[in-house]
C-alpha positions in Angstrom: 1.6 20.5 11.7 4.5 18.1 12.1 4.0 14.3 12.0 5.5 12.6 15.0 7.2 9.2 14.2 8.6 6.8 16.7 10.8 4.0 15.3 11.6 0.8 17.1 15.2 -0.4 17.1 16.3 -1.3 13.5 12.9 -0.3 12.1 12.9 1.2 8.6 10.8 4.0 7.2 10.6 5.5 3.7 10.4 9.3 3.5 10.3 10.5 -0.1 12.7 8.5 -2.1 14.9 7.7 0.9 14.9 4.6 3.2 16.0 5.4 6.8 17.0 2.6 9.2 17.0 3.2 12.9 19.9 2.3 15.1 19.7 0.2 18.2 17.5 2.5 20.3 13.9 3.7 20.0 13.9 7.0 18.3 11.3 9.8 18.0 11.4 12.6 15.4 9.1 15.0 13.7 8.6 15.3 10.0 7.7 18.8 8.7 6.8 19.2 5.1 5.1 17.2 2.4 6.7 13.9 1.3 5.4 10.3 1.0 6.0 8.4 4.2 5.7 4.6 4.7 6.6 2.7 7.9 8.3 -0.7 7.5 5.1 -2.5 8.3 3.3 -0.8 5.4 6.0 -1.5 2.8 5.7 -4.3 0.3 8.5 -5.4 -2.0 8.3 -7.3 -5.2 9.2 -10.4 -3.3 6.6 -10.0 -0.5 3.8 -9.1 -3.0 2.9 -12.8 -3.3 -0.8 -12.5 -4.1 -2.9 -10.6 -6.6 -4.2 -8.1 -4.0 -0.7 -7.5 -2.7 0.5 -6.8 -6.2 -2.3 -4.2 -6.5 -1.1 -2.7 -3.2 2.5 -2.7 -4.5 1.4 -0.8 -7.7 -0.4 1.8 -5.6 2.7 2.0 -3.3 4.8 2.8 -6.3 2.4 5.5 -7.4 2.4 7.0 -3.9 6.2 7.0 -3.5 6.5 8.6 -7.0 3.9 11.1 -6.0 2.3 10.6 -9.4 -1.0 8.8 -9.7 -0.3 8.2 -13.4 2.9 6.3 -12.6 2.1 2.7 -13.1 -1.6 3.2 -14.1 -1.4 0.6 -16.8 0.0 -2.1 -14.5 -2.5 -1.2 -11.8 -5.5 -1.5 -14.2 -4.3 -4.8 -15.6 -3.9 -6.2 -12.1 -7.4 -4.9 -11.1 -9.0 -6.4 -14.2 -7.5 -9.8 -13.6 -8.4 -9.6 -9.9 -12.1 -8.8 -10.7 -12.3 -11.6 -13.2 -11.3 -14.0 -10.5 -13.3 -12.3 -7.7 -16.1 -10.0 -9.0 -17.4 -9.7 -5.4 -14.3 -7.5 -4.7 -15.8 -4.6 -6.7 -16.7 -2.5 -3.7 -13.1 -2.6 -2.5 -11.8 -1.8 -6.0 -14.3 1.0 -6.3 -13.1 2.6 -3.0 -9.4 2.3 -4.1 -10.2 3.8 -7.5 -12.0 6.7 -5.9 -9.0 7.4 -3.7 -6.6 7.3 -6.6 -8.8 9.6 -8.7 -9.1 12.1 -5.9 -5.3 12.1 -5.6 -5.3 10.6 -2.1 -2.8 7.7 -2.7 -2.2 7.2 1.0 -5.8 6.4 1.6 -5.8 4.3 -1.5 -3.1 2.2 0.2 -5.3 1.9 3.3 -8.2 0.7 1.1 -5.8 -1.8 -0.6 -5.0 -3.3 2.8 -8.7 -4.0 3.1 -8.6 -5.7 -0.3 -5.7 -7.9 0.9 -7.8 -8.9 4.0 -10.8 -9.6 1.8 -8.6 -11.8 -0.5 -7.4 -13.7 2.5 -11.0 -14.3 3.6 -11.9 -15.5 0.1 -9.0 -17.9 0.0 -9.8 -19.2 3.5 -13.5 -19.8 2.6 -12.4 -21.6 -0.6 -10.0 -23.9 1.1 -12.6 -24.8 3.8 -14.9 -26.4 1.3 
């Protein structure tokens, strides 16, 4: 079954190892086959990964795009260790991410990492309110 993608004007998408940028008009196309796909809103860069949870997301993103869960494992586990030392209450989120990675579903690991980013923002908000 093909994946239908609609891109806004000038929106980017990564398909495999290629970045595609749309022209000035809305575009719809269908992707057939098996390749990692990330829309612009789901892409983090080294510059935009400006928090510990976002750095974890970026490390998973790199695994996903490489289609290799072992790619960047050491960096991922170092980031997770440091994150859990600072916020042990994040363990359920990390557990879900780890399970997704171990099962080979890196796209769902990215989705779980987005929840970790939201949780981190909540922790920071609570800490700054006090």
